[in-house]
C-alpha positions in Angstrom: -20.5 -15.1 -1.8 -16.8 -15.2 -1.4 -14.1 -15.0 1.3 -12.5 -11.9 2.7 -8.9 -11.1 2.4 -7.5 -8.2 4.4 -4.4 -6.2 3.8 -2.9 -3.3 5.7 0.4 -1.6 6.4 2.4 1.5 6.2 5.1 3.3 4.1 7.7 5.1 6.2 8.3 8.4 4.3 12.0 9.2 3.7 13.7 11.6 6.0 17.0 13.2 4.8 18.2 13.5 8.4 19.7 16.4 10.3 23.4 15.8 9.9 24.5 19.4 9.1 28.0 19.5 10.4 27.2 23.0 11.6 26.4 24.3 8.1 23.4 26.5 7.8 23.3 25.9 4.1 23.3 22.1 4.6 20.6 22.5 7.2 18.5 24.4 4.8 19.1 21.8 2.0 17.9 19.0 4.3 14.8 21.0 5.4 14.0 21.8 1.8 14.4 18.2 0.7 12.1 17.1 3.6 9.4 19.5 2.4 10.0 18.3 -1.3 9.6 14.7 -0.2 6.3 15.4 1.6 4.9 17.4 -1.3 6.0 14.9 -3.9 4.5 12.0 -2.0 1.2 13.8 -1.3 1.0 14.6 -5.1 1.7 10.9 -6.1 -0.9 9.6 -3.6 -3.5 12.1 -4.9 -2.8 10.9 -8.4 -3.9 7.3 -7.5 -7.2 6.3 -9.2 -10.3 6.5 -7.1 -11.4 3.2 -8.8 -8.7 0.8 -10.0 -8.7 -2.4 -12.0 -8.5 -5.7 -10.0 -6.6 -6.1 -7.8 -6.9 -2.4 -6.7 -4.4 0.0 -5.4 -6.6 3.1 -5.1 -6.5 6.5 -3.5 -9.0 5.6 -0.8 -6.8 2.9 0.6 -4.1 5.5 1.6 -3.8 8.3 4.1 -1.2 10.2 6.0 -1.1 12.9 8.6 -0.2 16.5 7.5 3.5 17.3 7.7 2.9 20.0 10.3 1.5 17.6 13.0 4.7 17.0 15.1 3.0 15.1 17.8 2.4 12.2 15.4 5.2 12.8 12.9 8.6 12.3 14.6 11.1 12.9 11.8 9.0 11.0 9.3 5.4 10.7 8.3 3.7 7.3 8.2 1.6 6.7 5.0 -0.8 4.1 6.1 -3.2 1.9 4.0 -5.7 -0.8 4.4 -8.3 -2.7 2.3 -10.8 -5.5 2.7 -10.9 -7.4 -0.5 -12.8 -10.4 -1.9 -10.5 -13.4 -2.2 -7.4 -11.6 -3.5 -5.1 -14.3 -2.3 -4.4 -15.8 -5.8 -3.8 -12.4 -7.2 -1.6 -11.3 -4.3 1.6 -11.2 -6.5 -0.4 -8.9 -9.0 -1.3 -6.6 -6.1 2.3 -6.6 -4.8 3.4 -5.6 -8.4 1.1 -2.7 -8.4 2.1 -1.7 -4.9 5.8 -1.8 -6.1 4.9 0.4 -9.0 3.7 3.0 -6.4 6.9 2.6 -4.4 8.9 3.5 -7.4 7.1 6.8 -7.5 7.5 7.7 -3.8 10.3 8.6 -1.4 10.4 6.2 1.4 12.7 4.3 3.9 10.6 1.2 4.6 7.3 -0.3 3.5 5.4 -3.1 5.2 2.4 -5.0 4.1 0.5 -7.4 6.3 -1.8 -9.8 4.4 -4.5 -11.9 6.1 -5.8 -14.1 3.3 -8.9 -16.2 3.0 -6.9 -19.2 1.7 -3.1 -18.5 2.3 -3.3 -17.2 5.8 -1.3 -14.4 7.4 1.7 -13.2 5.4 4.2 -10.2 5.8 6.1 -8.3 3.1 8.8 -5.7 3.7 10.8 -3.4 1.3 13.8 -1.2 2.1 15.7 1.0 -0.4 19.3 0.1 -1.1 21.6 1.5 1.5 23.5 3.5 -1.1 20.2 5.5 -1.8 19.8 6.2 2.0 23.4 7.4 2.2 22.9 9.8 -0.8 19.6 11.0 0.7 21.4 11.9 3.9 24.0 13.7 1.9 21.3 15.9 0.4 20.8 14.1 -2.9 17.1 13.4 -3.8 16.7 10.8 -6.5 14.1 8.1 -7.3 14.4 4.7 -5.7 15.2 2.1 -8.3 16.7 -0.7 -6.1 15.5 -2.2 -2.9 15.5 -5.4 -0.8 12.3 -7.4 -0.4 11.6 -9.8 2.4 8.6 -12.1 2.4 7.1 -14.7 4.6 6.2 -16.6 1.4 8.9 -18.3 -0.6 9.6 -16.2 -3.8 8.8 -19.0 -6.2 5.5 -19.7 -4.5 4.7 -16.0 -4.5 5.5 -15.8 -8.2 3.0 -18.6 -8.9 0.3 -16.3 -7.6 0.9 -13.9 -10.5 -2.3 -13.9 -12.6 -3.2 -17.2 -11.0 -7.0 -16.7 -11.3 -6.7 -15.8 -15.0 -4.6 -18.8 -15.7 -7.1 -21.1 -13.8 -9.9 -20.0 -16.1 -8.0 -20.1 -19.4 
């Protein structure tokens, strides 16, 4: 049997902005960076495994609209995801670690995870890149995100106790 845990959310793809100060070269740089971000993120999502070890972060969980769909992509594409998992509550920190590993590979401005757990109830998690990274992005510099802020509805120490909790319970 087992209880269901449901998680869902989105990753807001990075947008370099449109601050050109009248420069055609700068405008082209920002447009090129926008296309590079979209192609890069598409590639990274396609590289996710179809089947993943528990707790899974797999390709079928994620989707995003094509970049040339302006009616549903205003300045940035949403990368959305969802999964219905069996009792992932006590491996939640492990899942979040895997999700953060994916975030390290993408260009994004915000990521939000909603978790409706079988045992720990509804929780929300949010990531934002360091403001310095955002400033460099709008200046035309495209570089990996290595630092971010993380907000959680669960106290950090309590959340860390969930790391490998089920494995520890059986050892």
